[in-house]
N, C-alpha and C positions, 0 to 999 in steps of 0.2 A: 299739391301735386302727388303723384303716386310713384313709389319706388319700383324700378324694373325688377322683374322676377329673376331669381338667382338659380343657377343650375347646380346639380350635385349636392343639394341640401345645404349649401353655404349661405351664411347670412350676408346681408349687405355690408360692405366695408365699414361704413360709419357705425352701424350697430355693433359690428364685431369689435371695433376699437373701444367703444364705450363699455362693452362687456368685459374686455380685457382689463381696462382701468379699474372696474369694480372688483375684479378678482385679484389682480396683482398690483394695483396702485399705478401711479404714473411712472413712465419710463425715466431713465436718467436724463435723456435728452429733453423730455418734457419738463422735468424739475428744473433743469438748468435754464430753460427758456422762460420759465415763470419766476425764477429767482428763489424757489423753495428748496430746502435741504431735506425735507421729509414730508410725511403725510399729515403731520399735525400742524395746524395753523399757529402762527406766532401769536404770543399774548399781546393784547392791545393795552396801551397806556390807560390806566384807570379801570382795568378789568377787575371785577369783584372776585376776590380769592377765597371768601368764606360765605356761607349761606345764611340768609336771614329768614327764619321760619316764623317770625313774629313773636319770638320769645321775649318776655318782658325785660329780661336782664341784658338783652343783646345791645352792644354798643354803649352800655352804661359805664360811667367812670366810677371806680370803686377805690376807696382808701383802705388798705389792709389794716385791721386793728392791731395786728401783732408786729408787723415790720414797718408800718407807716408809709408804704409806697402806694402811690396812686397809679392805677392802670385801667385800661379799657377792657371790660369783659367781652369775650368772644373774639378778640383780636389776637391771633396766634403769637405775634412778636411780643406784644405787651404781656401776655400771660407767661411766655417763656422767660422774659426778663423779670417778671414778678417772682417766679419760682426760684430763679437764681439768687435774687436779692433776699428773698425770704429766708433761704437757707443760710446765707451769710449773716443776716441780722440775728437769727436765733441761735445758730451754732458757732458763729464767728467766721471771719474770712480765712481761707486756707493759706498757711504760711509755712512751707516746708523748710527745714534747716538747710542752709547753704554756706559756702565758704566765705562769702563776703560779709556775713553778719558779725556784729560785735556783741558777744554774750557777756552781760554784766554779772549774772549769777544763775544758778540752777536751783530749783526748789525740790523739796523731798518727793512731791507727787510726779516728778518728771517734767514739769513745766520749766521754761527758761525765760529770762527777761533780757531782751536785746535793746541796745542803744542805737538810735538813729539821730544824726545831726546834719547840718548843712554840708558837711564834708563827706558824708557817706556816699557809697556807690549808688548808682541809679536804681538797681533792684531794691535797695533798702529805702530809698526815697519813695518808691512806688508803694511800699508797705505802709509808710507813714501817711500817704495820701489815701490809701484804702482805709486805714484806721480812722482818718478824719471823716470819711464818708459815713462810717457806721456811727461815729459819735454825733454826727449832725442831727440825728433824730432827737437826742436829749438836749443838745446845746444850740442847735441851729447851725447855719453855715459859719465857719470861722477860718482864720488864717493862723498859721503858726507864727509866734512872735519871733523877732530877730534873735539870732544866737540861741535858738531853742535846742533842747535835747529831748527827744521822745523816747520813752521807755515802754516797750511793747512786751506784754506778758503773753507768751505763746504756750498753749497746753501740750501735753504729751501726744494729743491727737493732731498736732500740727495745725491748730486753729487759734486765731487771736481770741484772747479772753479779757484783756484789759489794757489800758493805756494811761500813762501819766506824761504830761507835757510840762517841762520846767525850763527856766531861763534865769540868768543872773539879774539881781535887783540890788538896790542900795538901801532902801528903807521901806517900811510898811506901817500899818496903824493897828492899835489894839482893837479887837472886835468888840462891838457894842450890840447887845441884843435889845431890841425895842419892839413893842407891839404895834402892828400896823392896823389892827381893828378891822381887817377885811374878811375874816373867816365867817362863814355862814352860821346860822343858828344862834346869833347874838354873841358868839365868842370872838376870840381874836387869836392871832398866831404871832410868834416872834420872828423877826427878821434881823439879819446881821448887817451892821453899818460900820463904816470906818470911824474910829475915834479921831479927835482933832490932833492929838500929839503923835508925831512920827517917831518910830523907834528903829534901830538898826536891824536889817535883815539881809541875807545874802542870796537866798534862793527862792524864787517865786514859782509856785505851781499854778499855771494858768488853767489847766484842765486835768481832771482825773476821772476815769470812766472804767467801769467793769461791766462785762456782758451780764444781762439780767440773770441768766441761769447760774452764774458763778458769784453772785453777790453774797455778802455776809458769810464769807468763808476765809477771810483774812487776806485775800489777794490785794486789796487796796493798801493794807499796811506793808505788804511785801514790795509793792511798787514804790511807796514812799521811802522804804529802806534803801532801795536801789537808787532813788533820786539823791538821797543824802550822801551815799557812798561813792557815787560815780558822776555827780554833777560837776564837781571841781576836781582838777587833776592833782593838786598838791595837798588837799586836806579833805576831811569828811565834814560835811555840814551838820552842825548840831540841830536837834529838834527845835531849839529856840530860834534858829536862823531861818526856818521855813515860814513862808507866808502864802496865802491862798487868794486867788483872784475871784471875787464875787461868787463864793461857793453857793451851790444849790442847798436845799434843806438837807438832802442826804450827804452831800459833800461836806457840809458844815459839821454834821454829826461825826463823820469819819475823821475830819481834821481835829475836832475837839477831843475825840477819843485818842488820837495819836499823839498830839503835843500837849494836851491838857487844856481845859476850858479857860483857865486864867492866863495861858500863854498863847492863845489863838491870835495870830496876826493875819490881817487881810489888806488888800490893796485894790484900787479902783479899776485899773485896766492894765493889760499886758503892755500896751503901747507906752503909757506913762511910766511904768516901772522900768521898761527897757531904755527909755530916754534918760531917766535918772541914772541908770547904771552906766550909760555911755558918757553922760556928763561927768560922773565920778571918775571914770577912767581917764578923761582928758583934763581933769583938774578944774572943771567948771563948777559953779555954785548956783 
């Protein structure tokens, strides 16, 4: 069909309305009728939010060699999460000083060691959980033993530098170094095992960990000092009363240096040692 001619140079009403929409957008009445609140269309479920230009690394899962986190390259949320975790893993989790924390001691470099246990306020319990997340790279996932006390070394920069987790025990075993014959190149390495004879011990160190950038600076020994002085309320635990739960090679070197190779005590698991301590408290044998 043909549109009737218009007088006075005016466009046809339909064409005029279309032109107005292009210039000024839909009217308020039109937006209300169509259910739209603006000129931009609503995002659809499953809409691609980043562009794939065929790059080889796009969508590839990567494990960061420094912080150990696996993430998807090219995915904004994954990359942002990796940046945050990477900073915590290398520099330590931020932990600003607050009123609810219990400070065991302050070190000459401005660091402080705080104590967290099951009776601590929720902000301090969150700190312990954050510390466990960082420690998981070296130890794997773990749970704090019953009646634990966590000692958090926090630097002058308000970032976590190290952790020691301790709990009461009743006995442990002399450490025995044996060769496992598993090292490459025809050699072997020593591993630590529990001796058969049980000896008295009062404090078990289930985990001790220091941020890699702060190792071999004496922080591990400061943490063990805090454990001995603040684990028990009525007395200070002697070095001969410390025992270590399945220490790693580095942990064994620290423990032997701290208590002496001939006095190094170990135990099999935090669960068994905690059960022994509980049995001792109730008079069971």
